[in-house]
C-alpha positions, 0 to 999 in steps of 0.5 A, a space after each residue: 153921208 149926209 146932207 147938212 146945209 141947203 145954200 139957195 143964191 138969188 140972182 137976175 140974169 138979162 137977156 142978151 141985147 134983141 132977145 127977149 121973148 114977148 108972149 102972153 104972159 107978158 114979156 121976158 126981160 130979165 131972169 130972176 131965179 134961184 141958184 142951189 148948192 146942197 152940201 154934204 158932210 162929207 164935202 160932195 156938193 150938189 147943184 140946182 137952179 129955179 127957174 121962178 116965174 110969178 106968172 108961170 107958177 106963181 113962184 117968186 124968188 124971194 119966196 123960193 128963198 125963204 121955202 128952202 131956207 125955211 122949209 126945206 133944209 131943215 125937213 132934209 137936214 141929216 138925212 142922206 142925200 142919195 135917197 131921191 124919193 125920200 127926199 122929193 117925198 119929204 119936201 112934197 109933205 113940207 109945202 103944197 106946190 112950189 114945183 120950181 123950188 122943188 126941182 132945184 133941190 130934187 137935180 142937186 141931188 141928182 147932181 150929188 148921187 152921179 158923183 159920189 157914183 162916178 156917173 152922169 146923170 143920164 146913166 143913173 136914168 138907164 142911159 141915152 136913147 139920142 144924142 144929141 137933142 134936137 132943139 128949136 129956136 122961140 120968136 116972140 110975140 112980137 111985130 112982124 118987122 121986129 118977130 123977123 128979125 130974130 127968126 132971120 138970125 136964127 135961121 142964119 145961124 143954122 137952126 131947122 127949127 122955130 116956134 112962133 108965140 101967139 095969143 095976144 089978138 088972132 089977127 096979130 097973131 096969123 099975121 105974124 106967123 104967115 110971116 116967119 112961114 114966108 120968110 122961112 119957107 116950106 121946108 121948115 118946121 114951125 111950131 105956134 104956141 099960144 101960152 093959154 091967151 086964146 079962147 076957144 072960139 079965137 083958139 079955133 079961127 086962128 088954127 084955121 086960118 093958119 093950117 095952110 101954114 103947116 104948122 108942125 104943133 099948137 102949144 097950149 091954145 087955151 087956159 090951164 084948167 079945163 082940158 075939154 075946151 082943149 079938148 074941143 080945139 083939137 077936135 077942128 083942128 088938123 095941128 096937133 095939140 100940144 099941151 103944157 100949162 095944162 100938165 104940171 103934174 102927173 094928175 094933170 097928166 091924166 085928165 088930158 089923156 082922159 079929154 082926148 086935149 093933146 096930141 104932145 105933152 110938153 114936160 120938163 123938170 122944173 115945172 114939173 116939179 123933179 125929173 122923178 115926175 116928169 118920168 111919171 108924166 111920160 109914162 102918163 103919156 106913154 100908156 096913152 099913146 102919146 108922145 112928149 116934148 121936153 119945154 122949157 122956161 128959159 134956164 141958165 146952165 145948171 137946169 139946162 145940163 138937167 134937161 139935157 139929161 133927162 132928154 137924152 134917156 127919156 125915149 117917150 120925149 120925141 125930139 125928132 118930130 118935137 125938137 127940145 125947148 133946151 135953149 136958156 143959155 142961147 137967150 141970156 148974158 151969162 148961164 152962170 157954169 164954168 163949161 156951157 152945156 152944148 146946144 146950139 144948131 146940131 142940137 142939144 148933148 148932155 155933159 159926160 162928167 158925173 153928176 149934172 156936169 157943170 160947175 158954178 162959175 163963182 166969178 159970174 155968180 157973185 157979179 149976177 148975185 140979187 138982193 
């Protein structure tokens, strides 16, 4: 079997009415992503998804399409799609960075491999260690009234864990988290995520003021480039610190571990550039006695399936303590696949069909196609 064509499909899918989210990186109202079909000479087609975001990884939809068409397709044409390690090395050589574009290709190759072998991806990764995968819902960094509307909705729907976005200003952040805690009561786990928004002094101040609110974790309280700053914050608070933007690569995971900068490392295939890289980061965390968390960039259906397969199979991803962010389809008008990946208050479950176990809804794909 040989790869014959990489077909990127740019889309723009709005978030559901009232479900937009707001972080220190800005407000997320629509998702300009890229879907991918990897074609082979035997008619087997693998599906991928690049959840690109300029402020997150520096990737745009148009740029992703160009990278796939101009660099990845010529580099991979004629190669064996089931040799995933070699393919990842090939596209790494083709361009630096661009993790979400690379992840889209890699998840499509896992999809092909699973279809060829008649096995779901979680089996190719060694089998399930958990099912269902506990998840949480995210309350954006809105004013208190708007934040409470979302939190109330999620609690009413039966979600047992929440994450509140912070990192805008300390007073407003503390007020928002305190209000959600009062609404949720003492038994609902609540984490906070600053998305690099605080400086060290503000992070320490905010977390000190939140400690009595029984916070499950503080995700990326400061910027991504200097793990010593996050280590300083970690030493000043009793709240577990989670590294997210600080860890795109295994090498960055090593730096975070070396500086004792985190208690938990957040990973997911899109940010890390591949399922394989996510597992390498998990190995770094495990060797240091840390656990991992499954993060998110508000994926649609294909990438959600890839995340669910990885979270189900990777023991170091401690979704029992830190519920996963396998939630993107719950926020969007469409997930662009025929049968939704199971995700909701009872947790997420990877499909059991071969490969990723999903198929594009071609009508929806056409309806949301952009550019």
